[in-house]
N, C-alpha and C positions, 0 to 999 in steps of 0.2 A: 556309136558316138564319134569315133575317130574319123569315119568316112564323112559325116556331116560337117565336121570341123574343117576338113580339107576342102570341102565344097564351098564353105562360107568364106574362108580366108581370102581367096582371090577377089571376091566382091568387096571385101572390106579394104584390102590394100590397094587395089587398082585405082579407084577414084582419088585416093590420097596421093598416090604416086603421080597421077596425071596432073593434079593441081600443083604439086611441088615442082614437077618437071617443067611446067610452063614458065616458071620464073628463073630457071637455072639453065644457062646455055649448055647444050649438049648433054643434059642429064638423061634425056629419054633413051640414050644408048649406053648409059653408064650403070653397070650392075652394082657398083659401090653406092650409087644413090639409093637403090632399093634397100640395101643393107642399112644405110644411114637413116632412112625413114623408120625402119623397124627399131633401130636403136634409140631413136627419139622417143618412141613409145615406151621403151624400157626405162629411159631416164625419168619420165613422168611416173611410171609405176614404182620405181625405186625411191624417189624422193618427194613425191607429191604430198606425203603425210607431214613433212616438215618444211617444205619450201615451195615458193612460187617459181615454177620452172618455165622458162621462156627461151625462144630463139629470136634473134634480131639481125637485121641487116644494116650495114653502115658503109661509108665510102672511105677509100684509101687512095694512095698514090696510083697514077696510071700504070698500066702494064709496060714492061720494057723500058726503053730510054726516051720514048717520045713524050709529047705533052697531051696525049689523048684524054678521054674522059676519065674521071676518077673510077677506080675499080670498085665494084660492089663486093663487100666482104660479109662473112657470116660469123656469128658468135652465139653462145649460150649465156643466159644469166640465171642465177639461183639466189633467191632472196628468202631468208628465214621467215616463216609465217608468224613467229612470235616476236619478230623484230619491232621495237618501239620506234616508229617512223617520226616521232616528234624529237628524237635525239639523233645526233650524228653517229654513224656506224662505220666501222672499218671494212675494207674490201681486200680480197685476195685475188690476184690475177693468176689463174692456173693455165699453164701453156702446155699443150700436148707435145709429145716427142714423135719420133718416127718419120719426120719430114713428110713423105707422101703417106700421111695417115690422117686421123682426125680425133676429135674429142669424143671417144666412145666410152660407154658405161663400164664394160667388162674388160676381159683380157688381162695380161700381166701388169698393165699399168694401174689396174684396180681403181679407176677414176671415180666410180660411183661411191665406193666406200670412203675414199679420201675426201670427196666433196661433202659427204654426209658428216664426216668428222669435223670439217671446217664449219659447216652450217650449225652444228650442235654447239660450237663455241661462240656463235654469234656473228660470224663473218658473212657478208655478201660475197658471192663468188661470180666472177666472169671468166669465161673460157672461150677465147677466140679460135676459130678455124681459119688461120692466116692463109694467104695465097700459097698454092702448092698442096693444100689439104685435099683429101679425097672425099667423094660423096657429093660433089657439086658439079660434076661434068668434067670432061677431058680438058676443056679450055682452062678451067680453074686450076686443075692440077699442073698443067703445063706453064702456068703463070709463075711458077716457083722462082723466088729470088733468095737463094740460100745465103744467109748472112747479110742480106740486104734489106729490101723493102718489107720482108716479113717482120722485121723488128718494128717498123713503123706501123704495121697492121696491129700488132699487139698494143702498142701505145695508143692507137686510135680506138681500140675497144675500151681501154681504160678511160679515155677521155669521154667517149660516148656515154658510159655509165655515170660518170661524175656529172655530166651535163644533164642527163635524163632524170636522175634521181637526186633530189636536193638533200636527202638524208645521208648520202654517202660523204664521208669526210675525205676531201682530197689530200689531206695531210697524213692520212692513215691508210695508205694503199701499199700492199706488199706484193711481191712476186713469189710464186712457188712452182718449180718445174724440174723435170729430169731430162737427161740425155740431150736431144736436139732442142727440146723446150728449155733446158737449162742454159744452152748456148744463147737462146733469145733472151732469157732472163738476164744473163750477164751483160749482153749488149744494152738492154734497157736500163739497168742500174748504172752502168758505166757512162752511157751517153745521154741519159735523161734523168739525172738524179733529182731534178725538181719535181718529178712526177711520182716518186716512190719514197716510202719510208725505210724499206729494207727489202732484201731478196734472199731466197733460198735456191741454190742450184745443186741438184743431185746428179752426180756423175756426168757433168756437163761436157759436151763437145767444146773444146777450148782452144786447141792448137791444130789447125788444119795441115800445117807442114809436118807435124809429128804424126798426125792421122794418116797422111799419105805414105809415110814410111812403113807403118805396120799394116796398112791395107795393101801396100805394094802396087798401087795403081791410083789414078786420079778418081776420087769419088764422083760417081755419075751426076750427083746433084750439083757439083761445081760446074761441070760441063754444061748441064741444062741451064744453069743460071747465067754463066759468064761466056759461054761459047768455047769451042775447041781451043782456039789460040790463047785466049785469056786464061784458060784453065791450066795452061802449061807454065804460067808466069808465077814465080814465087811471091811476087808482090800482091797478086790477086788473092793468094791464100792468106797472106798476112792481113790484107784489108778485111777479109771475111772471118778473121779469127779473134775471138774475145781477148785472148792473151795480149794482143797488140795494144789494147786500150786499158790494161790493168791499172796503170798509173792514174787513170781518171776516177777511180773509185773514191767516193766521198760519203757513201751511205753504208749502214751495216749490211754485211754479207756473210752467209753461212754456206760452206761448200762441203759436200760429202763425196768420197770416192771409195772404191772397193778394189782390192788387189787382184781379185779373180774375175773382174769384169771383162768379158770378151767382146763387148760391143763398143764401149768407150774405155780404152786401156788406161790404167792408172797413170801412165806416163803423161798423158794429156793433163790430167788433174794436177799432177805434181808440177808440171811446167807452169800452170796457172798460179799455183801456190807460190812458187819461186818468184814469178814475175811480180806478184802482189807484195811479197816480202821485200824484194829488191827495191820496189818503189816506196817502201815504208808505209804501206796502206794498213789500216786497222780492220781486221776481218777475223772470222772464225773458220776453222776447217777440221775435218776428221777423216782420216783414211782408215777404213775398216780392213782388217786382215782376213782375207778369204771368207767373207761373210756368205753363208749359204744363200743361194738365189742369184748370185752373180749381178748382172745389170739391174735386176729388179729386187734386190735383197731387202730394201726397206719399204717396198710397196705391196708385198705379199702379206699373208696372214699368219706369220710366225711371231713368237714372243720377241725375237730380236727386231723384227720389222716394226712392231708396235712401240718398242722402246726407242728405236731410232726416230720414228715419227714423232714421238713425244719430245725428243730433243728439238725437232723442227718447230713443233707447236710452241714450246717454251721460248724459243728464239722469236717467233712471230709475235707472241703475246707481249713480249718485252717492249716492242716498238709499235705495235698496232693497237694494243690495249682494248680487246673486245669486251 
């Protein structure tokens, strides 16, 4: 039985890969693209019992600094099968972390489980794979704009969903993200408050000058996005740091941090909290003390993680009213 399965799989996967690769620049030489196709099947296997699971393409700002053609972007949509489409429904924009990563079902981010939890509460979910994400070819990954156009990509996915589905209430759209995704969520709630009702940012990258201190070098993602010379400029770091725009907050925000997080040090989160407090902004935050799991403490399957996620869901319910 095992032998026949191995013989069948290449014939099942290869045509699908060929079809997908034809529409993604450089994907034919990208092993991440094969993994992406396999994970797409897992998404449908995990959630097809409760949701309509789809991928879609939309356009965003051109690559680089030029006026070229709009860049084609990729995203996932999840719509509860039991949703009453005659009524307005809330939506959560879920943003993956990891920078050069993507919206995958498993791993420490536990995305499939969290997406299910949101669907069970009655939310539509959209998950953009913004520029710089993996699985769509080298050119797509190299189009990274860390702290820049990736923020617009997420807003664009939100707008596409609202335009495409009349049952989505544009006044009840929230953001939910961790790590680098939390950074993008902060940028969106700070700079585009008209588009969102609230945001949750878990252990968000917040202050790149602080980040440079404890990394003891320039993050490669800054160099990729801004170039060698610009990446040496403190002003470039400030421009690409959510903490710089903290005073612009006008919508409800919940922030979580963890003192033993080795990926996003708690000092970044505390700098964000202090900036929001200094600006007199109204927001909620909680710093967990050495919560087991470090950077992923409330995305895993522990009692503490479930309790922490319930804090998040209670916050979202208050403003999105599923």
